[in-house]
A tleap script that builds the chain and sets N, CA, C and O, in Angstrom:
source leaprc.protein.ff14SB
mol = sequence {
  NMET VAL SER PRO HIE PRO ASP ALA PRO THR
  PHE ARG LYS THR ALA ALA ILE PRO SER MET
  THR ALA THR ALA ILE ARG VAL ILE LEU ASN
  THR PRO HIE ARG GLN MET PRO ASP ILE THR
  LEU THR SER GLN GLU THR ARG ASP ALA ALA
  ALA TYR ILE LEU THR LEU LYS GLU GLU CARG
}
set mol.1.N position { -76.030 -4.262 178.866 }
set mol.1.CA position { -75.182 -4.926 179.818 }
set mol.1.C position { -73.970 -5.488 179.084 }
set mol.1.O position { -74.085 -5.981 177.962 }
set mol.2.N position { -72.822 -5.410 179.722 }
set mol.2.CA position { -71.586 -5.926 179.142 }
set mol.2.C position { -71.201 -7.198 179.885 }
set mol.2.O position { -71.261 -7.255 181.113 }
set mol.3.N position { -70.815 -8.194 179.145 }
set mol.3.CA position { -70.413 -9.463 179.742 }
set mol.3.C position { -69.091 -9.315 180.484 }
set mol.3.O position { -68.213 -8.577 180.038 }
set mol.4.N position { -68.938 -10.000 181.602 }
set mol.4.CA position { -67.646 -9.998 182.280 }
set mol.4.C position { -66.600 -10.827 181.530 }
set mol.4.O position { -65.422 -10.833 181.887 }
set mol.5.N position { -67.049 -11.520 180.493 }
set mol.5.CA position { -66.149 -12.348 179.684 }
set mol.5.C position { -65.833 -11.603 178.392 }
set mol.5.O position { -66.700 -11.486 177.525 }
set mol.6.N position { -64.605 -11.096 178.245 }
set mol.6.CA position { -64.266 -10.256 177.094 }
set mol.6.C position { -64.412 -10.950 175.737 }
set mol.6.O position { -64.556 -10.276 174.717 }
set mol.7.N position { -64.379 -12.272 175.710 }
set mol.7.CA position { -64.505 -12.987 174.438 }
set mol.7.C position { -65.954 -13.274 174.056 }
set mol.7.O position { -66.218 -13.772 172.962 }
set mol.8.N position { -66.890 -12.965 174.943 }
set mol.8.CA position { -68.299 -13.233 174.654 }
set mol.8.C position { -68.789 -12.274 173.567 }
set mol.8.O position { -68.603 -11.063 173.686 }
set mol.9.N position { -69.408 -12.797 172.517 }
set mol.9.CA position { -69.892 -11.910 171.449 }
set mol.9.C position { -71.120 -11.119 171.898 }
set mol.9.O position { -71.929 -11.601 172.691 }
set mol.10.N position { -71.242 -9.924 171.390 }
set mol.10.CA position { -72.442 -9.128 171.659 }
set mol.10.C position { -73.598 -9.693 170.842 }
set mol.10.O position { -73.389 -10.484 169.921 }
set mol.11.N position { -74.808 -9.287 171.181 }
set mol.11.CA position { -75.960 -9.711 170.374 }
set mol.11.C position { -75.796 -9.225 168.935 }
set mol.11.O position { -76.133 -9.946 167.995 }
set mol.12.N position { -75.282 -8.009 168.757 }
set mol.12.CA position { -75.098 -7.454 167.408 }
set mol.12.C position { -74.108 -8.306 166.608 }
set mol.12.O position { -74.338 -8.575 165.429 }
set mol.13.N position { -73.006 -8.733 167.241 }
set mol.13.CA position { -72.034 -9.587 166.544 }
set mol.13.C position { -72.627 -10.954 166.238 }
set mol.13.O position { -72.360 -11.535 165.186 }
set mol.14.N position { -73.427 -11.462 167.159 }
set mol.14.CA position { -74.087 -12.743 166.923 }
set mol.14.C position { -75.023 -12.635 165.727 }
set mol.14.O position { -75.037 -13.514 164.865 }
set mol.15.N position { -75.798 -11.565 165.673 }
set mol.15.CA position { -76.735 -11.358 164.563 }
set mol.15.C position { -76.007 -11.197 163.234 }
set mol.15.O position { -76.543 -11.549 162.183 }
set mol.16.N position { -74.780 -10.664 163.279 }
set mol.16.CA position { -74.031 -10.391 162.044 }
set mol.16.C position { -73.413 -11.638 161.418 }
set mol.16.O position { -72.933 -11.580 160.286 }
set mol.17.N position { -73.415 -12.742 162.120 }
set mol.17.CA position { -72.874 -13.973 161.543 }
set mol.17.C position { -73.769 -14.356 160.366 }
set mol.17.O position { -74.972 -14.550 160.545 }
set mol.18.N position { -73.196 -14.467 159.155 }
set mol.18.CA position { -74.029 -14.680 157.959 }
set mol.18.C position { -74.992 -15.860 158.041 }
set mol.18.O position { -76.101 -15.781 157.511 }
set mol.19.N position { -74.599 -16.935 158.683 }
set mol.19.CA position { -75.450 -18.128 158.730 }
set mol.19.C position { -76.392 -18.138 159.933 }
set mol.19.O position { -77.098 -19.123 160.148 }
set mol.20.N position { -76.417 -17.063 160.720 }
set mol.20.CA position { -77.225 -17.048 161.935 }
set mol.20.C position { -78.714 -16.986 161.596 }
set mol.20.O position { -79.156 -16.159 160.799 }
set mol.21.N position { -79.467 -17.880 162.221 }
set mol.21.CA position { -80.913 -17.948 162.013 }
set mol.21.C position { -81.598 -17.938 163.377 }
set mol.21.O position { -80.944 -18.079 164.410 }
set mol.22.N position { -82.894 -17.773 163.371 }
set mol.22.CA position { -83.656 -17.828 164.619 }
set mol.22.C position { -83.492 -19.192 165.279 }
set mol.22.O position { -83.365 -19.279 166.500 }
set mol.23.N position { -83.494 -20.242 164.492 }
set mol.23.CA position { -83.319 -21.588 165.051 }
set mol.23.C position { -81.953 -21.722 165.719 }
set mol.23.O position { -81.853 -22.270 166.817 }
set mol.24.N position { -80.915 -21.233 165.074 }
set mol.24.CA position { -79.567 -21.310 165.649 }
set mol.24.C position { -79.503 -20.537 166.966 }
set mol.24.O position { -78.896 -21.003 167.930 }
set mol.25.N position { -80.118 -19.375 167.008 }
set mol.25.CA position { -80.110 -18.574 168.244 }
set mol.25.C position { -80.868 -19.300 169.343 }
set mol.25.O position { -80.427 -19.314 170.492 }
set mol.26.N position { -81.998 -19.899 169.009 }
set mol.26.CA position { -82.755 -20.640 170.027 }
set mol.26.C position { -81.921 -21.793 170.589 }
set mol.26.O position { -81.958 -22.057 171.791 }
set mol.27.N position { -81.174 -22.475 169.730 }
set mol.27.CA position { -80.300 -23.564 170.198 }
set mol.27.C position { -79.228 -22.998 171.127 }
set mol.27.O position { -78.958 -23.567 172.185 }
set mol.28.N position { -78.624 -21.890 170.737 }
set mol.28.CA position { -77.592 -21.258 171.575 }
set mol.28.C position { -78.175 -20.907 172.942 }
set mol.28.O position { -77.554 -21.175 173.971 }
set mol.29.N position { -79.349 -20.316 172.953 }
set mol.29.CA position { -79.960 -19.884 174.214 }
set mol.29.C position { -80.356 -21.053 175.108 }
set mol.29.O position { -80.392 -20.917 176.331 }
set mol.30.N position { -80.649 -22.195 174.506 }
set mol.30.CA position { -81.087 -23.356 175.285 }
set mol.30.C position { -79.960 -24.321 175.629 }
set mol.30.O position { -80.188 -25.330 176.297 }
set mol.31.N position { -78.734 -24.017 175.174 }
set mol.31.CA position { -77.588 -24.875 175.444 }
set mol.31.C position { -76.831 -24.339 176.657 }
set mol.31.O position { -76.456 -23.167 176.679 }
set mol.32.N position { -76.601 -25.180 177.665 }
set mol.32.CA position { -75.845 -24.708 178.841 }
set mol.32.C position { -74.422 -24.312 178.450 }
set mol.32.O position { -73.790 -24.952 177.609 }
set mol.33.N position { -73.937 -23.250 179.075 }
set mol.33.CA position { -72.573 -22.787 178.872 }
set mol.33.C position { -71.871 -22.819 180.224 }
set mol.33.O position { -72.449 -22.448 181.246 }
set mol.34.N position { -70.651 -23.256 180.218 }
set mol.34.CA position { -69.898 -23.473 181.449 }
set mol.34.C position { -69.866 -22.259 182.370 }
set mol.34.O position { -70.088 -22.399 183.573 }
set mol.35.N position { -69.601 -21.098 181.845 }
set mol.35.CA position { -69.391 -19.931 182.695 }
set mol.35.C position { -70.565 -18.951 182.656 }
set mol.35.O position { -70.385 -17.747 182.839 }
set mol.36.N position { -71.747 -19.468 182.420 }
set mol.36.CA position { -72.928 -18.616 182.417 }
set mol.36.C position { -73.887 -19.066 183.504 }
set mol.36.O position { -73.942 -20.248 183.842 }
set mol.37.N position { -74.640 -18.125 184.050 }
set mol.37.CA position { -75.648 -18.534 185.037 }
set mol.37.C position { -76.719 -19.388 184.367 }
set mol.37.O position { -76.959 -19.275 183.165 }
set mol.38.N position { -77.348 -20.232 185.150 }
set mol.38.CA position { -78.410 -21.091 184.633 }
set mol.38.C position { -79.690 -20.264 184.523 }
set mol.38.O position { -80.335 -19.961 185.527 }
set mol.39.N position { -80.040 -19.909 183.308 }
set mol.39.CA position { -81.234 -19.104 183.057 }
set mol.39.C position { -82.242 -19.976 182.323 }
set mol.39.O position { -81.925 -20.572 181.294 }
set mol.40.N position { -83.431 -20.048 182.844 }
set mol.40.CA position { -84.482 -20.831 182.210 }
set mol.40.C position { -85.452 -19.880 181.523 }
set mol.40.O position { -86.060 -19.021 182.161 }
set mol.41.N position { -85.586 -20.048 180.223 }
set mol.41.CA position { -86.518 -19.245 179.432 }
set mol.41.C position { -87.652 -20.135 178.946 }
set mol.41.O position { -87.449 -21.312 178.646 }
set mol.42.N position { -88.836 -19.565 178.873 }
set mol.42.CA position { -89.945 -20.304 178.272 }
set mol.42.C position { -89.712 -20.366 176.761 }
set mol.42.O position { -88.856 -19.656 176.234 }
set mol.43.N position { -90.458 -21.198 176.081 }
set mol.43.CA position { -90.343 -21.280 174.618 }
set mol.43.C position { -90.634 -19.931 173.979 }
set mol.43.O position { -89.955 -19.527 173.035 }
set mol.44.N position { -91.646 -19.232 174.495 }
set mol.44.CA position { -91.994 -17.916 173.941 }
set mol.44.C position { -90.877 -16.901 174.199 }
set mol.44.O position { -90.553 -16.105 173.317 }
set mol.45.N position { -90.292 -16.922 175.382 }
set mol.45.CA position { -89.194 -16.004 175.686 }
set mol.45.C position { -87.990 -16.266 174.790 }
set mol.45.O position { -87.323 -15.333 174.343 }
set mol.46.N position { -87.718 -17.535 174.535 }
set mol.46.CA position { -86.606 -17.890 173.645 }
set mol.46.C position { -86.878 -17.400 172.233 }
set mol.46.O position { -85.982 -16.853 171.589 }
set mol.47.N position { -88.104 -17.585 171.736 }
set mol.47.CA position { -88.469 -17.089 170.399 }
set mol.47.C position { -88.370 -15.569 170.341 }
set mol.47.O position { -87.872 -15.010 169.363 }
set mol.48.N position { -88.845 -14.901 171.391 }
set mol.48.CA position { -88.793 -13.435 171.438 }
set mol.48.C position { -87.352 -12.939 171.452 }
set mol.48.O position { -87.020 -11.983 170.750 }
set mol.49.N position { -86.495 -13.579 172.244 }
set mol.49.CA position { -85.089 -13.173 172.318 }
set mol.49.C position { -84.405 -13.374 170.969 }
set mol.49.O position { -83.645 -12.515 170.523 }
set mol.50.N position { -84.672 -14.498 170.323 }
set mol.50.CA position { -84.078 -14.763 169.007 }
set mol.50.C position { -84.545 -13.718 167.994 }
set mol.50.O position { -83.747 -13.221 167.199 }
set mol.51.N position { -85.822 -13.389 168.023 }
set mol.51.CA position { -86.353 -12.384 167.094 }
set mol.51.C position { -85.691 -11.032 167.355 }
set mol.51.O position { -85.327 -10.328 166.413 }
set mol.52.N position { -85.535 -10.668 168.621 }
set mol.52.CA position { -84.889 -9.400 168.949 }
set mol.52.C position { -83.452 -9.373 168.440 }
set mol.52.O position { -83.034 -8.406 167.803 }
set mol.53.N position { -82.695 -10.432 168.721 }
set mol.53.CA position { -81.292 -10.469 168.299 }
set mol.53.C position { -81.190 -10.308 166.791 }
set mol.53.O position { -80.307 -9.603 166.303 }
set mol.54.N position { -82.080 -10.951 166.050 }
set mol.54.CA position { -82.031 -10.832 164.586 }
set mol.54.C position { -82.371 -9.427 164.094 }
set mol.54.O position { -81.984 -9.057 162.985 }
set mol.55.N position { -83.085 -8.637 164.897 }
set mol.55.CA position { -83.354 -7.247 164.487 }
set mol.55.C position { -82.085 -6.413 164.503 }
set mol.55.O position { -82.050 -5.329 163.921 }
set mol.56.N position { -81.055 -6.899 165.154 }
set mol.56.CA position { -79.791 -6.162 165.249 }
set mol.56.C position { -78.885 -6.389 164.046 }
set mol.56.O position { -77.827 -5.773 163.924 }
set mol.57.N position { -79.317 -7.286 163.156 }
set mol.57.CA position { -78.527 -7.556 161.947 }
set mol.57.C position { -78.576 -6.335 161.047 }
set mol.57.O position { -79.653 -5.854 160.696 }
set mol.58.N position { -77.414 -5.841 160.678 }
set mol.58.CA position { -77.366 -4.651 159.817 }
set mol.58.C position { -77.608 -5.054 158.373 }
set mol.58.O position { -77.063 -6.042 157.881 }
set mol.59.N position { -78.432 -4.271 157.714 }
set mol.59.CA position { -78.678 -4.490 156.282 }
set mol.59.C position { -77.457 -4.062 155.499 }
set mol.59.O position { -76.813 -3.069 155.836 }
set mol.60.N position { -77.142 -4.791 154.479 }
set mol.60.CA position { -75.981 -4.449 153.628 }
set mol.60.C position { -76.433 -4.043 152.266 }
set mol.60.O position { -75.607 -3.721 151.412 }
savepdb mol mol.pdb
quit
């Protein structure tokens, strides 16, 4: 899915940020954003999403 907001980073770009960690992703996912729908994830869903996003980090 592509965001309707052209400045929104993809999951792959988010994963590529050198300092990005699972904890940082969980904070991002649990922080309300002005122009995003209100999505409620369980703790397990948030952990799973963070783990998935980190799998997109390219090895160098």
